[in-house]
N, C-alpha and C positions, 0 to 999 in steps of 0.2 A: 293429720295427709296435706291438707290448705293448707293453715301457718307453716307446718314446714315447709315448702311450698316459697310463701311469702318469705319467709327470713331466708335461702338458699337464693335465689334474685336475688334480695338485696344486700344482698352481702358479698355477691358474685363484683354485683353493678358496682358500689359504694368502693368494693377493695378495688375493681378498673380503674374505680373514679378515679382513683387516691392514687393509684402508682401513673400516671395520665399527668398527671399531679405535681407527683415529685420529677415525674421527666426521668425517671430511671434507666425505665427503658422504651424503646421507640416507644412512642403511642399508638400504633397504625397492627403493629403486633403484638401488646397488649386488650388494646378494642377488640381485634383480633380472638388474642384469647378466651373473653370473659363473653364474646358472641357464644365460641364454640365451647363451649361449655354451657353454656344456656342452653344447647340446639344438645350437646352428648345427655347430661343430664334430662331432658323431657320436657324441660324447660318449657322451650318454645320446639316448635315441630319446623324439618329441615324445609319443607316442603310452603309450608308459612312466608320461613323466614326470607326465602326468597319471591313470596309469589309477592308477599302480603306490608312485607317490612319494614326490605330493602323498595328507598327511594327512587327506583331508575331515574325516572325524569330527572330529580336531582345530579344524581351523580353523571347524567350523560352530559348536562347542562354545564356544567364544570369542566368533562372530558374537552367537550364544541368549544369553551372558551379558552382556557388552555392553548387549547391548541392550535388557534386561529389566534392568540398574543403571541406564540412564543414561536407562529412561524416572520407576524410582525416584525415582531422582534431583533430575527437577523440583520433588518436591513437597513439599521441604524436610524430610526426617523426618531425613539422616544428620546435618546443623545442629541439627536441633535435638534426635536425641539424645544430640550432643558436648556443646550449652552445657549441660540437664538434667544430665549425669554432674561436670562441675568444678560446680556449684552442688548438689550432694551431696556434693561434696569439700567446705564447707563455704569455699570459698578457696583453702584447706589449700594448697602446693604438692606438695607428697611425696604427696597422695593424690589429685590431679594429674594427674601425673607415672602414679603409677599407672595412671591409671582411664579417660584416657588414652593407657596402654597395654595395658590389656585393650580398645578396642574395636578398634584396631589392631590386632585378630588375631584377636577374632571376625569383623574385618569382611576382614582378609585372608587365614582359612579360606573364605569362601563366595562371595567376588568379586577379581579377580586384585589383585595389589600393588600398578603402576600405578597404578586408579583408588582405591585404600582412600589411600592418599596424599596423593589429587587432593581428596576430600571431609574426613579428617582432616588437614591439615599447614593451608588456610588460615582453618584456625576455630583451630588452637594458637597461630597468632600472634595472629588477636583475646583470646582468650584474656590471653597470658603479657600486653600492650601495656596492658592497664587490668590489669593485679597489675603492672604491671613489671618480667619478670622477662625473661634474659635465653632463649630461643626457642631454640638453638644446644641444648641437655641434651633438649630435649623433642623435637626435632628427632630425634635421633643413638635415642633410645631409641625412639621411634615405629620410624623404620627399618629396626635391630635384630628390633623385636617381629614388624616386617612378613614380613619374610626367614622372621626361622624358626617361623610363625602362615601362614604360608602356606603352607609341604611338610602341615600336616597335614590335608589334604583329596585331593582329586581335582582339585578345579575354584577351589582357590586359586592356583596356580604353573604360571603354562606350559610350566614343563617335566614337572609331576606331571599334567595334560591329556596330554602328549607320550608322556610315561612308560605311564602308563594307556592308553594310547588299542594299542605299540604291543604291551602285556606284557595285552591282553584282562584290563583289576585293574579294578572296579567299584571304585562308588564307599565303600560300606559296606565294601570288603577295605583301603583307604587309613584308615579309621577306628577300624581294629582293629586296626595293621601301625602304622602313623603318629602321630596325634593322643598314646596316649598316652605316648610318648619324645619330643612337642615339648611340650607341658604341661607334662611334669617342665623339659624345657631352660627356655622361658619365663619357669615358676617361678628357676630358678637362677639365670639371670642374671640379670630382675627385682631381687634382692636383690640381684649386682651391682655391677646402674645405682644401684640405691637407693642403696645406701651411695658407691658414686661422684660420683653430682649431692647428694645431700640432705641439705647443708650448705649449697653453694654460696645455699639459694633461702632469702630472707628474705619474704616480706606485708603491707606495712603494714592495720591494719585494714577503713580505708579503704577499701583498693581491694582488701577483700576486698565489702565494701559491694557496691563498682561493678558488678560482675558478683552477687552473688548479686537486683539489681535490674531484672537485663535478663529481657523477655520470651522464654521462652526459645519458645513457642508463636507467638514473630508468625517465628518460622522461617520452619514449615509456608506456607509456599507457595499448596500446595492440598489442601486434608482430605479428599474425595472419594477421590482418586486413592491418596492414600498410605494411606488403609485399600484401596481399590484394589490397588494394590504388597503389600504385608504378605500380601494373599490370593494372592498370587501365585505369589508368593516361597515361601510355606512350600508351597502345590501342588509348586512345583518342587522345593522340598525333601524332601517326601517322594516321585521320583518319585524324584527322586538313589538316596533308603534302598529302593527298589522297586522297582529300572530290572531289579534278572536276579527277579526275579521276574515284571515281565510282558516278560521279554524286550524292552525298548526298552534302546537306542543311549543312554549319555546324552548326544551330543547332538543327540538328538530331545527328550529333555526339554529341555534350556537353549531348543533354538528354539521347541519345547509353550510352552513358559512367558511367552517377548517377545509369540510371537505372539497368542496368548492377554492378555495385557499392552497390544498394539496394538492387537484390535480391542474393549477395553474399559473404554481409560482414556486415551486419546489419539483426539483428534481430526482430521480430515480431512487441516490447515494447517498442523501440529503433523509430520508426517510425516511429513518430510522433513529437517526437524531434530534426529528422535532417528532416524536412520540418518545424523546426519553423530556423535554418539556413539559407533556403532565405529569401533574406533582399528583403520581399514584401514590404514595404514602395517603397525601391527605383522599384518595379516591377509596382508599383499602382503611383507613382513619372510620368514612360515613358511614361506610356497609355494617365497619363491624358494631359500631356504634347506635344505627337501628335497627339490628340485634338485639341486642341491647336493649334499645328502650324497649321493645317486643317481646323482652322476658316478661319485664316490670308490667304488660298489657295483662298478658297474658295469664296473673296470678291474680291481677283486678286491684294490683298497689296503685296504679293512674285514679280510676277509674276512686279512689278514697280521698285521691290528696289533690282529685275535684271537686267532690264531695262535702269533704274537710272547707277549704275554698268559699264553697257557696253558703254552705252555711253560716261560715266567719259572715261571712256580706253579707248573707238573707237573699244575695240572685239581685243584687242592688246591680246592675251594668255599669255605672260610674265609680261604685266603689272597688266593684275587684275587679276593673282593668283598672285605676291608680293603684291598686295594690298589684299587679301580674305591669306597670310601668318600673315599680320603682324597687320588686323585689327581684327582676329583670337584671335595677341597672347594678344594684349593688349585688350581687349575684355573680353577678361576670363581671367585675373589677377585679371579684376573688381569684374566680377561677375562664377557664376561656367559655364564651361564648358559643362555640359549634355545640358542643355538649350537652350542655345548660336547656339554648333550646330544644337539640332533640327529643329534651326529655319533657319542657313546657307543651309545645306542640300536640303530642295524645292526650295531656291536663284539658285544656286548651277544651277539643272538641268533644270532648269527654264531657264539658261543665257549657259547652252547649247546647249538646244532645241534655243532656238532662231539666237545661231550662228549656229546653221545645226552640231553641231559636233557630233560627232564618237560619242564610249564609251573610244576606247584609243585615243582619241584626248582631251578627258575631268581627263585622272588621272593626270597633274601637276595639278590643281586645285583640284581637292582629297583631293592628298596627303598636298597641301598644306595646306590646312583645317585641316586635321587632324596635321597634325607637329604645324599649328598652334593651335591649339586647346590643343593642351594634355602639352605640350611646356613655352605659357603665365598660364597653371596652378601655375608654382611657381613666380606665379610677387608675390598675397600677402596671408596673412593669410588666406583669404573668397575667393581665388580661382579656391580648391576645394574642394570638402569633405570627403578625405583623409587628405589636411592640420590644418580639421577644426579635424576631428576626435583625434589628433594628438599633436593639442590646449587640448582637452580637455579633454583626458583624464593625460598632463605634471599635467594638473593643478590639478587636483582630486589624482597626490603626490605632490603636495607640489609646482611644479616646474611652474611657467605659465611665455610662449611664448606671449613678447606683439608685438603687431603686427608692430613698426616699428621696433623692432631686429627682425624682422619673417623679413621683407619687403629690413631693408642694406643688407642680404645676396640671399632675394631673384632678389629682380634688377637688379644685378650685371649677378647672375646667365643666369634668362631669357632674357639679354639680348648676355650673351654669343653664349647662346644658339641657340636665334632665329639669328646670328647673322653667322654660322656656314648652319644655317638651308635656307636664303639666300641663299648664296656662293652652298650648290647645290643642292638647286631647282634651282639654273640659270643655272650649268651647266654641270647637272645629264640629271636630270628628265626632262628638255623646251629644 
């Protein structure tokens, strides 16, 4: 019976995973279907599903940040910043490339990657259309920098939120341990991309003048909301930086920021539209995944995977960290890093328990997982949700990004990034 339960749980998990990758059915619907099967077949107790396996802290942190960004976006501040940045670059294409990349990096460190590209890509098309430039180099650069920049902070990328919640890591711990290496990786990758694309970009003086004549202030739809949003955003970031001192969870900080901005910056008639800014597909996708992985935990599959890895590395922390780093990096280049991390988190926790490691001793493995999962997202076009969204927008604009074209840039970028991360983990974190 025990073997039968394992086979059923693994079959449900792999089948669900395969359908998610195929994108034939909405990923939230199929994740919830797989989770429901785990419960109906008795592999996961319903009470355990919502009290133990679903990470509510992760979900509420995501919802809070989505509401906060959704309200702020209504003010037009993000579009204003992008146009102003392009004008500061005097219409020079290489400078605009670097400027938009920097905006993407900062945005992805504090806003989730999908929201960041949804904000920056339409502006990119507006600027490249004015300057008669091919938008593809700009879009690919923004994808690369978005996936790298998202690794810098606790709230930058969903895998980090998941890892931070599971390992009880603070916003400041991510700043100290992840941000330095991510800055180095971004600088190196920007030099590489600038060298790769720089010679392709030529703009006439007439087109530069058109850009300079745009009134950036016209993009501000609501100045009062903009001021309130920036104020609440600042308070939220301060909350993230000090949450350990006040013994407040990051999820509570994000939800407090969202609630405050709804109170002071949103009219009653607009509240329904604000709640629509929450990506409920993503939230339910996460909930389903947590229960799916819970099924593997309950039947002992995760424990067996952890034991097999420890037997292979003989419990050596350095070898284990490197395998997790590169394993997560290669795997997340082929599949979405969210379900990957959802599967690997309990495995890492089980490894720590088997080795009798303290929370602090296990940190190099957690950082290795975070780096691998985020940096591997640049490997292929299907590696991250942000990649697919940018490709979809580009296709609607008649500018198709092919799988091969993306890989020609993505694989070198991933290998360079992962190599720098390997040196960092080995010499700094271990």
